Every structure is written in structure tokens, then in C-alpha cells.
C-alpha positions as a Python dict, from the first residue, in 0.01 Angstrom:
ca = {
    (1, 'M'): (0, 0, 0),
    (2, 'N'): (-290, -261, 19),
    (3, 'D'): (-532, -327, -259),
    (4, 'S'): (-810, -104, -105),
    (5, 'D'): (-589, 173, -105),
    (6, 'L'): (-498, 140, -468),
    (7, 'Q'): (-861, 122, -565),
    (8, 'S'): (-927, 410, -371),
    (9, 'R'): (-676, 615, -551),
    (10, 'R'): (-792, 481, -905),
    (11, 'E'): (-1134, 600, -809),
    (12, 'T'): (-1013, 949, -725),
    (13, 'V'): (-814, 1010, -1052),
    (14, 'D'): (-979, 1313, -1217),
    (15, 'A'): (-1127, 1214, -1551),
    (16, 'R'): (-986, 1522, -1715),
    (17, 'F'): (-656, 1393, -1671),
    (18, 'T'): (-727, 1045, -1806),
    (19, 'L'): (-891, 1218, -2109),
    (20, 'A'): (-597, 1451, -2149),
    (21, 'A'): (-364, 1147, -2153),
    (22, 'E'): (-608, 975, -2417),
    (23, 'R'): (-588, 1282, -2628),
    (24, 'T'): (-203, 1294, -2622),
    (25, 'M'): (-201, 929, -2715),
    (26, 'L'): (-424, 1007, -3001),
    (27, 'A'): (-198, 1288, -3126),
    (28, 'W'): (78, 1027, -3118),
    (29, 'L'): (-140, 821, -3353),
    (30, 'R'): (-223, 1101, -3581),
    (31, 'T'): (152, 1191, -3606),
    (32, 'S'): (222, 834, -3677),
    (33, 'L'): (-31, 824, -3956),
    (34, 'G'): (129, 1130, -4092),
    (35, 'L'): (484, 979, -4087),
    (36, 'I'): (380, 648, -4239),
    (37, 'G'): (161, 832, -4522),
    (38, 'G'): (476, 1056, -4599),
    (39, 'G'): (694, 755, -4619),
    (40, 'V'): (442, 563, -4853),
    (41, 'A'): (425, 882, -5062),
    (42, 'V'): (825, 896, -5083),
    (43, 'L'): (832, 528, -5176),
    (44, 'H'): (544, 519, -5434),
    (45, 'V'): (440, 869, -5561),
    (46, 'I'): (733, 1093, -5560),
    (47, 'D'): (940, 1072, -5892),
    (48, 'P'): (1304, 923, -5829),
    (49, 'F'): (1559, 1138, -5731),
    (50, 'G'): (1923, 1108, -5658),
    (51, 'N'): (2085, 781, -5580),
    (52, 'P'): (1801, 494, -5644),
    (53, 'H'): (1854, 370, -5280),
    (54, 'T'): (1797, 728, -5132),
    (55, 'R'): (1419, 708, -5206),
    (56, 'L'): (1404, 367, -5025),
    (57, 'V'): (1602, 477, -4740),
    (58, 'I'): (1413, 795, -4676),
    (59, 'G'): (1065, 628, -4733),
    (60, 'A'): (1149, 344, -4522),
    (61, 'A'): (1264, 546, -4249),
    (62, 'L'): (952, 771, -4234),
    (63, 'V'): (745, 455, -4227),
    (64, 'L'): (946, 295, -3952),
    (65, 'V'): (952, 623, -3758),
    (66, 'G'): (569, 624, -3787),
    (67, 'G'): (538, 295, -3650),
    (68, 'F'): (764, 372, -3353),
    (69, 'A'): (545, 698, -3291),
    (70, 'A'): (233, 468, -3282),
    (71, 'L'): (392, 218, -3030),
    (72, 'T'): (533, 512, -2832),
    (73, 'G'): (194, 667, -2802),
    (74, 'I'): (30, 357, -2659),
    (75, 'W'): (330, 296, -2435),
    (76, 'R'): (338, 638, -2276),
    (77, 'W'): (-40, 639, -2252),
    (78, 'R'): (-24, 313, -2045),
    (79, 'R'): (262, 463, -1841),
    (80, 'V'): (72, 784, -1769),
    (81, 'Q'): (-248, 584, -1664),
    (82, 'K'): (-46, 391, -1428),
    (83, 'V'): (119, 711, -1280),
    (84, 'L'): (-205, 870, -1243),
    (85, 'A'): (-357, 577, -1076),
    (86, 'D'): (-71, 478, -856),
    (87, 'G'): (139, 803, -818),
    (88, 'G'): (496, 835, -907),
    (89, 'E'): (704, 1050, -1172),
    (90, 'M'): (546, 1129, -1512),
    (91, 'P'): (743, 1000, -1814),
    (92, 'G'): (1034, 1227, -1969),
    (93, 'P'): (1028, 1345, -2311),
    (94, 'W'): (1299, 1113, -2459),
    (95, 'E'): (1048, 940, -2705),
    (96, 'A'): (984, 1299, -2850),
    (97, 'V'): (1341, 1392, -2878),
    (98, 'I'): (1419, 1061, -3060),
    (99, 'I'): (1143, 1139, -3309),
    (100, 'T'): (1251, 1486, -3366),
    (101, 'L'): (1608, 1414, -3422),
    (102, 'V'): (1485, 1159, -3695),
    (103, 'I'): (1262, 1362, -3860),
    (104, 'V'): (1530, 1635, -3877),
    (105, 'A'): (1769, 1371, -4028),
    (106, 'V'): (1535, 1277, -4299),
    (107, 'A'): (1467, 1642, -4370),
    (108, 'L'): (1830, 1685, -4415),
    (109, 'A'): (1854, 1400, -4630),
    (110, 'F'): (1568, 1546, -4851),
    (111, 'V'): (1766, 1875, -4901),
    (112, 'V'): (2097, 1676, -4972),
    (113, 'F'): (1976, 1409, -5217),
    (114, 'S'): (1698, 1627, -5392),
    (115, 'P'): (1776, 1736, -5743),
}
């Protein structure tokens, strides 16, 4: 494929798909903000519970997963934009699976270590 073919494909991408990819990226960022806010609350607002290190581990895990979600959202958005422009296979759901598993693990930690 030469440069003019790529430019032609970029011009034919329906704006609705580009905007949908952007909305999905913004949803990743909203999720990230929620996770980071939850982590900050665990670290600084909630009364201590269980082992003193439990709060630190759970809060830090939420903040780190929130950062991962933000980076993932931007990374996936860039990949989708490239696929829309150049063609190819859309990215799979592995990032969402990882974040879901970590959130479930944090929820279980809350249940196990809460008074």
C-alpha cells in the first residue's frame, strides 16, 4: 500500500467510529479516576482495619490499577485509531480482563480483612 492509498483510507473513516473510540477512551479515563479516588479514600479517609499494611496494600493496588486503566485507555484508543485508518484486527479484551480480575481481588481483600 502506498502513501496515497493510506491517505485515501484515512479520509474515508467514518467519524462515528472515531468518536466512538474516543468515547471508549474517555470511559477508561473515568474508570481510572474512580479507581484512583477509591485508592486515595482507602489510604487517607477510611478508618484503619485489620493488619496495618492491609490498608496500604489495598489502597496502593487501587491507585496502581487506576493508573494502568488510564494508560490502557490511551493505548487502546491509539491502536483502534490505527486499525480504523489502516485496516486490521481490532484489539482484544485482555486489558479489561486484567483490570476486572484485580478489582475482584481487591474486593475479596476488603471482605477478608475488614473487621
